[in-house]
N, C-alpha and C positions, 0 to 999 in steps of 0.2 A: 440584590444580595450578591456578595462576592463569590466568585467561583472557588471550588475546593480542588486543590491539586494534590498529587502524591507527596510533594514536599511538606504540605500542611499535615497530612496524615502521619507521615514519618515523624515530624517534630512533635505532634501531639502524643503519639505512643511513647516516644522517648521521654518526654517530660512527665507523662503519667507514671511510667514505670519507675523513674527516678524519685518521684514524689512518694510512691509506696515504699520503695526499698530504703531510701534515706530518711524520709519523714516518719515512716512507720517505726523505724528503729528508735528515733529520738522520742516519739510519743510513748512507745512501750517502755523505754528506759525511765521516763518520768513517772509512769504509772506502776512500776514494779513494787515500791513500798506499799501502796494501797492494795495491789493485787495479792501480795503476800499475806497481808492481814486478813483478807477475805478467803485465803486458801485456794485461789484460782490462778495463781501466777503461772504454774506449769501448763494448765489448759489454755490460757491466753497466749502463751508463747507458742504452743503447738498450732493453734488456729492461725496466728500471725505467720508462722513459717509456711503454711499451706498457700497463703496469698503472696508472701514475700518472694519465694523462690520462682514462682511464675513471673512476677515482676522483674526479677533478676534476669531470667531468660529473655524476656521481651527487651530489657535494657541492653543486653549484649547483642541481640539480633538487630535492633534499630541502630545501635552504635556501628555495627559492620555496614549497615545500609548507609549511614551518614558518611563513612569513610569512602564508600564506593561513589557517592554522589559528589564528593569534593573534587576528584580528578587529580590535577597537578598539585603537588604539595611543595611548599618552601622548606628549607632545612629546619627553620625554627618550628614550623608547624609539625614536621615529622618527629622532631625530638619531643615536643610536648605530647604528641599523640602516643608515642612509645611509653612515656612516663605514665600517662593516664591508663593505658592498657595494663601496665604492671600494678598500678594501684587498684584497678578493678579486680584483677586476679587475686590480690591480697585480700580484698573485701570478701570475695566469694569463699576463699579458702578458710579464712578466720571465722566466717559465719558457720561453715560446716564443722570446724573444730569446736566452736562454741556449743553446737547442738550435741556433739559427742562427749563433751566434758563431763566428768563425774564429780568434780569437786567445785565448791563455790568459788575458790580462788581462781582456778583455771577458767571457769565460765566468765568471771568478771574481767580477766585479762583479755580473753578472746573477744568478748562483747565490746570492750573499749576499742580494741584494734579494728573490729568490724565497723564500728560507728565512725572512727576517725578516718579510716581509708575510704569509706563511702562518701564522707564530706569532702575529702581530698579529690576523689574522682569527679564529684559534682563541680567543684571549683575549677578543675582543669577543663571540664567540658565547657563551662562558661568562657574560659580563656580561649579555647579553640574557636568558639563561635565568634569571639571578638577578632581573632586573627583572620578568620575567613572574611568578615565584613571589611577589615582593613585592606585585604588583598583585592577585593572587588573594587573598592574605591581607588586603589592605586592603578588598576587596569583601566578603569574609566578615565582617570586623569592622564595616563600615558597616551591613550588613544586620542583624547582631546588635543594634547600637545602635538601629536603627529598630524593632525588636521589644521595646524597653523594657529591654534588658539581661538578658532572661530566659535567654539562652544564654551559655555561656562563649565567649571569643574563639577558643579552639583547638578548639571543637566544630563539625565541619562539618555536623552534622545536628541542630540544636537542635529541641526539642519544646515546643509550647505547648498546654496542656490547657484546654478549656472544658467542664466537666462530664465526660462520657464521650466527647467528641469531641477528637481529638488532631491537631494540625497539625505535620507534620515538614518543616522547611525544608531544601531541597537546596542544595548549593553550585553555583558556576558551571560546574563540570565534574564529571561522575560517570564514573569509570573504575577500572582495576584498583588504583589507588593508594588509593582509599577505599571500594572495594566491600565489604570485610569489615565496616567500620564501618556502612555502609548496611544490610547484612543484619541485623547484630546490633541496630541501633536499631529497625528496623521490627518485628522479632520481639519485642523487649522491649515495644514499645507494644502489640502484639496480646496478648501474654501478660499484660499489666497489666489487660486487660479493656476495651479501647476498643471502643465501639459503632461509631464512624466514625473511619477513619484517612484523613487528607487529606495526600497527598504534594505539597507546594508546590514545583513546579519553575519558578516564575515567573522566577527569576534564573539558571536553568540554560541554558547555551548549547550544551552537547554532552553526550552520554551514549552510551557504547559498549555492546557486547553484554554485557559482564560486569555492568554496572549494570542492564540490562533483565532479565537472568537473576535477579539478586538480588530485584528487584521482583516477578517472576513467582513465585518461591518464597514470598515474603511473601504474595502473593495466594492461593496455595494454602493456606497456614496460616490466613489470614483466613477463607477459605470454611469451614474446619473449625471455627473458633472463633466463627463468626457475626459477624465484623467486616466492615463494608462499607468498601471501599477506593475512594477517589476521587483522580484525578490533576488537577493544575492545570498546563497546559503552554501556553507562549506561543511558544517558538522553533520555527520551521518545521523546522529540522534535527532537533530532538528528536522532533517529531511523525512525521517520516519513519522514524526509527529504531524508534519504538514500533509503527508500522504494519508495517514489515518483520518485526519479531519477533512480530506479531499480539497484542501486549499491549493494543492499543486495542479488541480484541474481548472482552477479559476484564474491563476496568475502564472505568467512565464517565470521560470527560475533559471538563474545564471550562476556559473561557478566562480565568477570573480566580479568585482566592482567595475573593472575596466570593460569587461564584456557587456555588462548591463548598460553602461554609459554609451558605448559605441553602437549599440543596437538601434536601428531605426524603428519607425512605427511598424507594428505587425500588419501583414496584408489584411485589408478590409477594415482597419481601424481608422476612424475619422481623425483628420489632422487639421491644424489651423485654429484660428481664433474662434471660428463658428462651430467647432466640433462639440456638439451638445446632443445628448440623448435625453428624450423626455422622460420624466419620472413615471408617467403612466405607462409608457411602452416598456420601460425596464421592469416595472412590477408585474406586467402582464405576461412576460416570458418566464413562466414558472417551469419547474421540472416536469409537471404534468403536460404542459404544452409541448415541451421538447420530446417527451415520450410519444405523444400523438403524432408529431412530425416524423419521428423515426419509424413508427409503425405504419405510416401512410406510404412509405417508400415501396416501390414495386420490386426492388431487389432485396435479397437477404443480407443482413449485417451480423457479423460475428466479431467480438472483441476477445482476443486470446492473450493470456498472460505468458510470461517467459517460460513457465513450466508446462505449457501446452493446455491449460485449463480454460474453458470458455467462461468469461466473466460477464458478458452482456450479449444479448441476442434480441432481434426484433421479431415481430409477429410473422412477417413473410418468411423469414428463415426457418422458424419453428414449423410453419405449414409445409414448407418445401421438404423438410427432412422427416416429417411425420411425428414430431415430438411435441409434448406440452412444453411451453417456454420454461417453466420452472425445472423441468427435467433436463433440458439442454444446459442450463446454467450450472457450472461446476463439472460438466462432463469433459473428459479429455477430447480434444479436437480430433485425435487419431481415430476415435470411435466412428467418425463420419467418413472414414476411408476404407475401401474394401480390404479384407485381410491379406490378399495377395500382394498388395503394394504398400502395406502399412509400415514395414521396416524401412522401405525407401523413403516414404513420406516423413518418418521420424528423423532420418538423416538430413533430408531437405529442410525440415523445419529448424533443426539445430543450426544448420549453415546460414539460414536466413536471419536468425536471431544474432549470429555473430556479425553479419554485415547486412543490416536491414536497409531497404530502399523501396521506393514506390515502384510497383510492377503492375502496369495496366493490363486489362484483359487482352488487348490487341497484341501484346508482346508475349503472351503465354499460350501454350497449347491447351486444347480442351481437356478437361479432367473428368473423372468419374467419382461421384460421391456415393455413400451408402446410407439409405434410409433406415428408419427404425424397424420396418417390416422386412428388411433384408434385401429389398429391391435396390438396383443401382440407378443412378441419376446422372446423366451428363451435365456438367456445370462449367461455367466460365467464372474465373475468380480474379479480382484485383486485390493486391496486398499493399498496405501502407503502414509504416511504423508510426506509433503514437508514443513519443517519449514523455515521461512524467518524472517527478522528483525521486520516486522509489524504484521504478523500473520502466522498461520500454515495452508497451503492448503492441500487438499487431491487429490492425483492422482489416478484416476480409469482407469484401463486397461480393456476394455469391449470386450468380444469375443462372436460372434454369435454361440450359442450352437446348432443351427439347422444344421450347416455345417458339423460337424463330424457325426451327426445323419443321414444326407442324404447319406453319404458314406456307413454307415451301412445298410441303407434301400436299396441301390443299390445291396449290397451283398445278402441281404435277398431275393430281387426280383429275382436275378439270381439263387439262390438255389431253390426258389419256382418254377421257370420255369422248372428246371431240374426234380423236384419232381412232376411236373404237378399240383401245388396248384393254386387255383383260385386267380386272382389278387384282386378281390373284398374283400376278407377277409383281405388282407393286408391294403387296404384303410380303411376298417372299424376299424381295430386295431389302425391305426394312429389317427383317429378321436376320438376314445374312450380315448386313452392315453392323448391327448391334453385336452379334457374336464375334465377328472379326475384330471389332474394336476391343472387346474384352480380351481376346487372344493377344492383341498388340500390347495391352497393358501388362499382361502376365510376362511376356517376353521382355518388355522394358524393365520390369522389376528384377529379372534375373541378371541383368548386367551389373557388374561390379560385385556380385556376391561370390562367396567361396564355391569351389567346384561342385561339391555334393549338393549344396543348397540350390545352386543354379540349375543343376540337372533335374532336381525335383520340380522347379518352376517350368523348365522346358517340357518335361513330361506332362505336366498339367496343361500346358499350351497345346501339345499334340492331342491330348484327350479332348480338349475343347474343339480343335479342328475336326477331329473324327466325328464328334457329335454334330458339328455344323454340317458336315458333308452328309451325314445320315439324315438330318432334318431336310436338307435340300432334296435328297433322293425321294424320301417318303412324301414330301410335299408335292414334288413334281408328278409322281405316280398317281397321287390322289386327285390333283386338280388340273395340272397342265395337260396330261395325256388325253382326258376326255375332251378338253377344249380343242386340242390339236386335231383329234379325229373328226369332231363336228365341223371344224373349219375346212378340212380337206374335202369332206363330203359335199360342202356347198360349192 
């Protein structure tokens, strides 16, 4: 079954409303003598008006929708459109005057004007549709001539070969009217043995779900045949459709045909005559398999959108921060940062989105994250930009920094046991290090802030230092003093 697009729905509603408004008037006019004999002419007209005015409103709304979908207009198209709008307005005004008329003569005059103007608007609408089709054919012909006449005039998807690289030119609109030709053409190019297939959508202004589905099927066949697919997209509307259908995650997208043709094979992509991927292997790598792979990683994964919302998270990351996975998805990433440094983190995140780059763990200082239960967690993070057709996401690989620290602590405890060092000193050292680390973060957050806000942060840091000193004193009096007395006595 053919796919249903918004263009199909718009055209259906417009034709249906025109049928009721224009055809209903003609039918009612023909039945008036019979209705008068039966004494129900007035009631029939009242009932018709209840349906006709709703149809008129739909007719006007879908007409505005049609104008918005056309985009660029030629002078002849614009002139015809203005005349049609005037005729539609006359049809509506005369219909209203017909209802309010008190004499048979005036009702007859306004009724005739309403019917004639409605027919005129219908004729002009058909004329506009013909102008639109002619303009599309001219654009296709002009593009074919720019390509050196390699494609036939009636071919909406001409192909240009350069070695084993094929460029398939798309028309101005891809929808259910040409989606079968699109699918057949792409599959024919792949079956012919193309190493690289470039879908040139430079001149494409709109593409519906059916067109995207056809391209997705071609991409699946290309993966089996070892053909690399590239898209060239310039229209923002087409980019949005590809992003909604997630095709931008399957195929690399380039801003120009020259960039797509100049690009080499992507890293890790098989090249050469023997570049083949088995059909069984391609079918076995399903989204479920990929999710299992992501969840099997020992590090946490976060994918963050440009507005700071978490859009993807793996199982390890959810466990690390103490959240259910579904609760982390959609949460602002700033919620995983302690409140004392949240403002600084927001500025840092905004700066990174302006100039995204790969930042490995080894090049970044250890950070502190915030769990759902309010506890802090030292972490190491790698950042990588993930560009798509709609926006650039940021992939964060999060590692629990306490895990290697615990291994070092076990080694220190073993060495301390050999040297007969007290366990309590080691516990005290861990507490002091954690507290001083938090103090350092608070002081770091104060840098670059206005004077009053910075003083508040510094005061908070001093309070943390006082609390740390008090803990050291109490801990020493409770544990270290008895141990020191016992050691001296021995």
